[in-house]
C-alpha positions in Angstrom: -9.3 -33.5 56.7 -12.6 -34.7 55.2 -14.7 -37.3 56.9 -17.2 -39.2 54.9 -20.9 -39.5 55.9 -21.3 -43.1 55.0 -24.5 -45.3 55.4 -23.2 -47.9 57.9 -22.7 -51.6 56.9 -24.4 -52.9 60.1 -27.3 -50.4 60.4 -29.7 -53.2 59.2 -29.8 -56.6 58.0 -30.0 -57.8 54.2 -29.1 -56.0 51.1 -32.0 -53.9 51.1 -31.6 -50.1 49.7 -32.6 -47.2 51.9 -33.7 -43.7 50.9 -32.7 -40.4 52.3 -35.9 -39.0 53.7 -34.7 -35.8 55.4 -31.4 -33.7 55.7 -31.8 -32.0 58.9 -29.0 -29.8 58.2 -28.4 -27.6 55.2 -25.5 -28.1 52.6 -22.7 -25.9 54.0 -24.0 -25.8 57.4 -21.5 -26.1 60.4 -22.4 -29.0 62.3 -21.3 -30.6 65.5 -19.9 -34.0 66.3 -22.9 -36.1 67.2 -25.7 -33.7 66.2 -28.6 -35.3 64.1 -28.3 -34.6 60.6 -30.3 -37.1 58.4 -32.7 -39.4 58.4 -33.0 -42.4 56.3 -35.7 -45.1 55.7 -35.1 -49.0 55.3 -38.0 -51.4 55.0 -40.3 -49.0 56.7 -37.9 -48.4 59.7 -36.7 -44.7 60.2 -32.9 -44.5 61.2 -31.0 -41.4 62.0 -27.7 -40.2 61.0 -25.5 -38.2 63.0 -22.5 -36.1 62.3 -19.4 -38.0 62.7 -17.3 -35.1 63.4 -17.6 -31.4 63.5 -17.1 -28.9 60.5 -18.9 -28.1 57.3 -21.5 -30.3 55.8 -21.5 -31.2 52.0 -24.5 -32.9 51.0 -23.6 -35.7 48.1 -26.7 -37.5 48.0 -30.2 -35.5 47.7 -33.3 -36.2 49.7 -35.4 -38.8 48.2 -32.5 -40.6 46.5 -32.1 -44.2 47.1 -28.7 -45.5 48.6 -27.0 -48.7 49.4 -25.1 -49.8 52.7 -21.7 -48.2 52.4 -22.8 -45.5 50.4 -21.1 -42.0 50.8 -24.0 -39.6 51.4 -22.1 -36.5 52.4 -18.9 -35.2 53.8 -17.8 -33.0 56.4 -14.4 -30.7 56.4 
């Protein structure tokens, strides 16, 4: 089963885009549900992303990429 890591629609107000400032786990790493895996910046506010499930992380959007709400930035299998 694959679980998407998606920028939440309710993470911030407005339609601004975000930037992935850091991946805190490597592509292919095994992560645990709830672990901090990425940081994104929106309008000078740093937000933390946690793993929605346990498993192997696949990074789909790289550090410094601009992403919008709802964008899938990675997957866990």
